[in-house]
C-alpha positions as CSV (number, residue, x, y, z in Angstrom):
1,X,-36.5,-118.1,-149.2
2,X,-37.4,-120.9,-146.7
3,X,-41.1,-119.3,-146.5
4,X,-41.5,-119.3,-150.2
5,X,-40.3,-122.9,-150.7
6,X,-42.6,-124.2,-148.0
7,X,-45.6,-122.2,-149.1
8,X,-45.1,-123.7,-152.7
9,X,-45.1,-127.1,-151.1
10,X,-48.1,-126.3,-149.2
11,X,-49.9,-125.0,-152.1
12,X,-49.0,-128.0,-154.1
13,X,-50.1,-130.2,-151.7
14,X,-53.5,-128.4,-151.7
15,X,-53.8,-128.5,-155.2
16,X,-53.0,-132.4,-155.4
17,X,-55.6,-133.0,-152.6
18,X,-58.2,-130.8,-154.8
19,X,-57.4,-132.9,-157.7
20,X,-57.4,-136.2,-155.9
21,X,-60.4,-135.7,-153.6
22,X,-62.5,-132.7,-154.6
23,X,-63.0,-133.3,-158.2
24,X,-60.6,-130.6,-159.5
25,X,-59.9,-131.6,-163.1
26,X,-56.3,-131.3,-164.3
27,X,-57.0,-128.3,-166.6
28,X,-58.3,-126.4,-163.5
29,X,-55.0,-127.2,-161.6
30,X,-53.0,-125.8,-164.8
31,X,-55.3,-122.8,-165.0
32,X,-54.2,-122.1,-161.3
33,X,-50.7,-122.4,-162.0
34,X,-50.8,-120.0,-164.9
35,X,-52.8,-117.5,-163.0
36,X,-50.2,-117.7,-160.2
37,X,-47.5,-117.2,-162.7
38,X,-49.0,-114.3,-164.4
39,X,-50.2,-112.7,-161.0
40,X,-46.6,-112.7,-160.0
41,X,-45.5,-110.4,-162.7
42,X,-48.2,-107.7,-161.9
43,X,-47.8,-104.7,-159.5
44,X,-49.8,-106.7,-156.9
45,X,-47.0,-109.1,-156.3
46,X,-45.2,-107.1,-153.6
47,X,-48.5,-106.6,-151.7
48,X,-49.1,-110.5,-152.0
49,X,-45.5,-111.3,-150.7
50,X,-45.8,-108.7,-147.9
51,X,-49.4,-110.2,-146.8
52,X,-48.1,-113.8,-146.9
53,X,-45.0,-112.9,-144.8
54,X,-47.4,-111.3,-142.3
55,X,-49.5,-114.1,-141.9
56,X,-46.5,-116.3,-141.4
57,X,-45.2,-114.1,-138.7
58,X,-48.6,-114.4,-137.1
59,X,-48.6,-118.2,-137.5
60,X,-45.1,-118.5,-136.1
61,X,-46.1,-116.1,-133.2
62,X,-48.9,-118.5,-132.1
63,X,-47.9,-120.8,-129.1
64,X,-49.9,-124.0,-128.8
């Protein structure tokens, strides 16, 4: 659950940054949210979650 909360926070910050500095319009951001909402109910959702977990494991394993 911690991964999903931090990933949602990261994506929220990214959308805010794009709205604020890159000229992303509010309706574009709304479209992205709706797309993610509907994508979560498709058969692709488990594969997306698995891919995100794999990337998180790779990032967590990197030593600086």
